[in-house]
Steps between C-alpha positions, in 0.01 A plus 500: 500500500438357157773275369556428128582127467546546128793730524835324421690778686509406872424781755789690632402377856610146394864489604552154340209447252403156381679392175269520194578179309255544220210718388250408238165664412265647251632775278318773684575362844141418608616160613853414624672199648813591707730229633712593805776345716585656831686435832250442774686771706433746217138407481497577875650841437249564210213422745633774734514746218158415365241519780129459449430600146238484224605319174434705185429191303357154561795284613543119516790396703636165373723326756785277375642425855664155516450485866193629695514866608306676780377850445279748685271645233240782538244508230189698476467558878578144593835368627615132487818303557530293197728206402557493136711309251560420131158495305325751728374840405362798675262746327515869575213697341573856390461740777464239773722601800780241540830436679733212515772401736711187528519334844871402468792718395740241348823663348562191284168414366375608146139523381368468157159658414300659220249780476225474242383865479175596316374843454134521638359645177641202305301251707189705469535505121568131496188430702292712270637334197404157627144595593553593866392827661757754610352450865793284629582460866862362546569255786815577701660168548767379745746236395326209333591230251434578133715255292310579185595868512850406559505280202343769282764761588779239480420451129654841440841364596496318163474826302889557445554133397425574137452856385182502296304779317191364667655547839280799582176285426637238743571747773170679465316154509686386826455833667135506412459148620648604843262807509209267431614279796499812721142590387376153556665424836553838665200717399131487580311579183181701524247535221628252248425611139466293183780535241505385139493114490747448213684653208293560195637369167575853397697571818693174476572558133611849556743390771642225288530724194688748705744230636570377144567850374740583772706193558817693434414741781512471880139408562343578842163407656385867488533540124343165422201554724447846361476349149204292631351798675541365858703560808815292548359315808171396338663423172765263642234278674265493200782431253607193685138380524456545125850351387604281789824699500625811694592797268862428580461144386306589192754761380805281567331208304397735212866634482644150496246401217595797298879426553447130393330619177777738429771227568316260263411738217779746479880529511496797738777492759394402839579846652256654254234244584551583859444873451184423285341313788599748765839392640772756488769248583537177296624322808178571693293381195700181481456427866122559489463299179684210653276510808184508296592279205753258649793587275689807383380696194800389284431136582130545418584664166722223398243249582223686319702470178441126471 
């Protein structure tokens, strides 16, 4: 059977499905990070309800277990008893037959874990955009330590702290970094190609011009990269090489520079300045301004008058 890990509606066979704590992903759902918490006894029941199956997507299982756990895992024709804990991952390539069963059935223990789910076509597009052939062979991987991938995905937990109109750029950048990690560590690349070495002056100028012209809008990586005539994956890497900043960092800095200019040179109320630089709520603008500039916009304005 084929199992859709990207569905946020649990199968009817799961009597007590895991609790979905958070879901974050790209707008079209090509990449998702789902955070779960479940009773170990419910994981046991789910294992009974979900026998050997084929994942529809590439799946990275990120383990957040505070104490080591033992599982029997079948993966691509191999079976292994693994001991896994916080900081470990398992990689399930799309269509590779897999099955997982806990060794113990503890009624009182809870498990926290995440799934990074990537549509196969998305990784192919990412590979091509970065000068790699579509001839990829993904490596089924039993539990192994990957602290860097844990750190990358953990960065997404900061998203709700300050609502920001550049939030989409940040999410795309982090998820694409996670996908790049999967390509680098869990795929064998065949027939490497040669991609463009850098952004041309015209491409960089077009991107920056588009950002300046649309600061009041919710900018995303796709629209900025299209202005430069490149794919989102390739553009993000080349933009950082050209400017020393990620698109998210550049957009945020540009918004704050425009805001400081308006605070110094106009008497516009702060709520209107917030809207002009892309923030729908003045409180969100003030919070971001304070983080970037070290003081609130009202204090900055008073100081700029002397």
